[in-house]
N, C-alpha and C positions, 0 to 999 in steps of 0.2 A: 241238463243239457249248454256245452259252449259254441259258442261260434267264429270263426275267422275269417273277417273281409278283405281278399285283395280287392284293392279300389283301384292300381294299376299296376300296370308292368313296366312301369316309366321308373327310372330312375338317374339320380347325378353323379354314383359312384360306378364305380368298377372294378368288382370285385375279383380277386382271383378264382373264389371259390364259388362263383355265381356270377352265370349269367344269363342274367335278365337284363342288363343294360343291353346287352346284345340285341334282345328279341322285346323289344318296346310296344306297348298297345299304342294304337289311332286313339289322338283322343277322343273324336267323334263317335268311338265304337265303344268306350267305357260307358258303364250303364250309371243311367241319370239318380239322384242321391232316391228320390219319388219310390226307386223299385224295393226299394229293403222295408216299406212299409207292409211289405207282403212277410217277412217272415215271421216267427210267433214272439213267445219274451223265451229270453233264455238266463242264465246265472251271468254269462259273462262276455263281452265280443273283444277281442281282439280287431284291431282295426291294423294292414300291413298293406302290403307292396311289393317291390320295388318300391319306391317313396313316394305314402302317403299323400303328404306335403306338399309335392306337385301338384296335386288335384287342389285346384281353385274352387273346387265349393264344397270341399272337404270339412265345412261348420255346417252346411245342409246337410251333411252327411250325419255327423257327428250329433247334431240334435234330434233326426232322428230316431238314430241307435239308443238314445236319451229315452225312448217312448218303451225299448224294447226289452232292456235290461236297466240295473241299477249301478253296474260296472263296465265300462269301456274303456279300455287302454291301446293307446297309437306306439305301434313298433315303428324308430324311423332310426336315420342316418344323424339326425342332428344338422345336418347340412343346412338345413332353412331356419338361422338361428329366429329371426324376427317371426315367423310365421307359426313357430311353437310359439314363442308366449304371447302372440297375439291370443291363439289358443285357449291357452292357460287359463289368460284374464275372463276370454267368450265363459270359458267350461272351468271355474275352478276344483269341479271332483275330475277333471280327464285323469287320468295316468298314461307317463309316458315310459317307456324303455327304447334308449338310447345304445345302438349296435357301436361297438368297440372292441378292437378285435388285436388290440396289444399296446403295450407303452407307444408314446410318438411314432417314431419310427416306423416298429414294425404295424402298427396300425396302419399310415399314413402308404406303407409299400405295400400292405397286402387289399387295402379299400382303392389303391390307384387315385386317391387326392390327397394333393396336399396341404396340409394343413386341415385334414378331418379331426385329428384328434383335439387339435385346438377347438374349434366349434361346440363336437361332442361334449366335451368337456363344461366349455362355457356353456352349455344348454342346459346339462345337469346341476350345474353347480349355481344359473341362474334362476331355475325351475325351484330349488330348493331355496335361495333366497324370497322369492315369489309365495314361500309356504304351502306349498302342492304336495301334499301327501302323497301320491301313490307315483313315486320316481324311482326308476334303477335303468340296470344297464347291463349289459350282456356282452358275449363274447362266443364264437363258433372257432373251438378248437381245432387246428391244423397241424400237420408236420410240425411247424415252425413255430409257434405262439403257448404252449403251452405254459413254459417256464412263466410268459407275461401274464396270463391267466393266475399264477396264486398271487403276481404284486396286484392286479386288477383287482382280485379280492376285497386285498390290503385296504386299497383304496377304499370299496363299496362301504366294508365294514365301520372304516373310519371316519366316514361321511354321512354313517347309518343308511346307508342306499340297499336297494333291492341288487344283487348281483344275481344271474340266471348263465347257464351254459351251455350249451349245444354242441356237437362234434360234427365233421365233414361228413355229409349227407349229398348223395345220390338221386334227382329224381326231376322229371318233366318241369319244377317248379323254378329250379335250379338251371335247365339246361343244363344241367351239369351231371356228366358219366363217368368220370374217371378222380372223384375227389375219394382218395382210399388213405389212409394215415398207415405209412410203411414204419415210422419212427414210433412203434406200439409199448416197446419195454420204457423210454421215456416219455411217451404220452401219458400215460398208463399209471408209471410212477407219479405225475405229478396232479395227476386225478384222486390217485393215492392219499398224496399230502394233501389235498382239498377236502378228501372226506373225512382224514382224521380233525382238521381245524372245524369244519362244520359241526361235527360231534363235542368239540371242545365246547362250544357257546349256548350261553345260557335259554336260547329261546328255541321251541318244539320245531317251525318252520325248517330252521336251518339241518336239523338232525335230518329231516323228511329230505330237505335237497342232501346230503347226502346219500342218502339211499338214490334218487334220481341218477345222479354220479356215479355209484356203485352201475348203474344199468346204462351209461354212458362204457364202461370200464369192457361190461360185457360186451355191448355193441361193439366196440373197435378189437378186440377178442376174437369177431363173432359168434357169438352165442346165440343161443335163439333168448327169447325178451322175457323179462322176470315173468312179466307179468304181459295179460293178451293185449291186441290188439284192438278195440272196440270203434274204430275210425266208421264214422257213415251212422252210426248210433247214440254214441255219448258225446257227441260235435258232429259238424261240416267245417266245408270252408265255400266264400261266394267266393268264384272269381273274376276280374272288372267284365264278363261279357252275359254274368248273371247266371253261369253256369255252379249247381250243388254239387261240390265233391267232398267223397270223404275225406281226404285227408289233400298232404302237399308232399307226402313221399312216393306215388306212384311215378314207377317208368311203363313207358308203352315197351320195352322188351321183355316185360312183366305182364301187366295187365294197365289201361290206365278205359275208364270210366264214369262217366257224369250221372246222376239220379234222376237229372231232368236241370230244363232253363227257366227263370222265376221269370222271365218274358213270356215263358208258352203258359200261365197257368194265373189264376186271380188269389190263390193263396195256397204258401208255401206247402201244407199240410197235403198239398194233392200231390208234390212230389214225394216226401218224405211218407205216404204211406203205398207210394204206388207199389206195383209188382218190379218195376226197372229199378227204384230203393231197395227191394228186398233181395234182386239178384248182384246188387253188388255189394249190401253186404258178405253175399256168402263169398263175394270175390273175395273178401278182407280176411274170411273167416280162414281162405285158403293160400291167401299171399306167402309168398317165398319170401317177402323181406324182415328184414328184423330190425327195423328203422327204432330207433329210440327217442323222442321229438317232441316236446314239452306238451304240444297243442292235441296230442295223440294220447300222453301217458299220466297226464295231470286228474284228469279225466278219471282212468282205470286206477291211477291211485288213489283217488278219494271214494271210487264206489268199492276197491277192497280194502278197501284201509285195516281192516283186520287181520289180513295176512302181514300188513307191510310192520303194524306196530312192535310185534315183538323183534324184530329184527334191528327197525331202530332204538328200541329200549335195549334189548342186550346188547348192542354197539353202543349207545350211552354211554350205560354203568362200564363197560369196558374200556370206554372212553376217560370214563371218572378214576379210574382207579392205574390209569395212566399207560394203558396198554392202547394196538390199534389195531384195524379193520384185521379180519383177513382175508384176506383177496383170494386165496385157494377155495374160499366157502363161500360164493356166490349162490343166493339160492334159485329155486324156480319154481313156482307157484302154480299149480294145475288149480283152477275155479271153472274147469267147464271150457279151455281152449282147443279147438280144434288140433290134431296131434300134425296137422300138418301146416300148419302156420311158422310160417319166421325158418321153415325149413328150405337154405336153396338147395335148386334139382341140378345146379350146372356144375 
């Protein structure tokens, strides 16, 4: 089981694809680090926001989380350089993922802060110089930055850094409901290029990333998820108020529900095994959204790996022969999915 901890909705960035910065949490209402002592042991934890580095007690949060898992990764804008380096010195095993939305000009335009690209790049290079092992960066692809995605991929490959992708999504979390990719052919074409580049690499992890990016093409085209969503079963989120949520992709116009609040129980499992949590899982099983985000996709890719491997191996072999992926043959894996999941009624 994987966990994502949203430690704050405060953020110094003003991203065009996310309005968290217009809906910040009040500092005195954010959970205290000690609350996280209630969560169970998990495979990994992603610490996110808002901007996690805004919290002055973040090192206390990280210290507690390392008693619950061997892998903690912080998602950050890279804005607070010195705070990041201080954390890396305190926790050498800590991972970092920096959000970069394009090359310099495009990144700063989309993130609403001049100099954001420079700070993010300095953070990546500084962490690498320090010897931090778990470093990477990622891009959220929208209508006008998919070409930059390919240049950032090359940057990551040449610096030997992890590189991840996402696409425009709407949700309560982003406070956005008009994120729609309309330049479908251009964006999907660039994702196809990325997929074929990933399959040419020597590392199997890149081949599975190719499959993930295939899922993003399918999402952008409006297709049903390649694999089922098992949010609230294989993963969970905790928001800054202590609410345990199945995912960060819910929209109130479809449904929104918490499993419970950690402040109200002595142990996380009281929530996890509750009737309310089961009711939430039923809603996930019937959710009409076709989200394809790494937090909910990664666990099911691992769970249903035997279904994914044939696609990966087939297309790796095609790549070795100089052929590209056939984008007209996007697979759908029926592994017990509810037939109503991912089917919009609007």
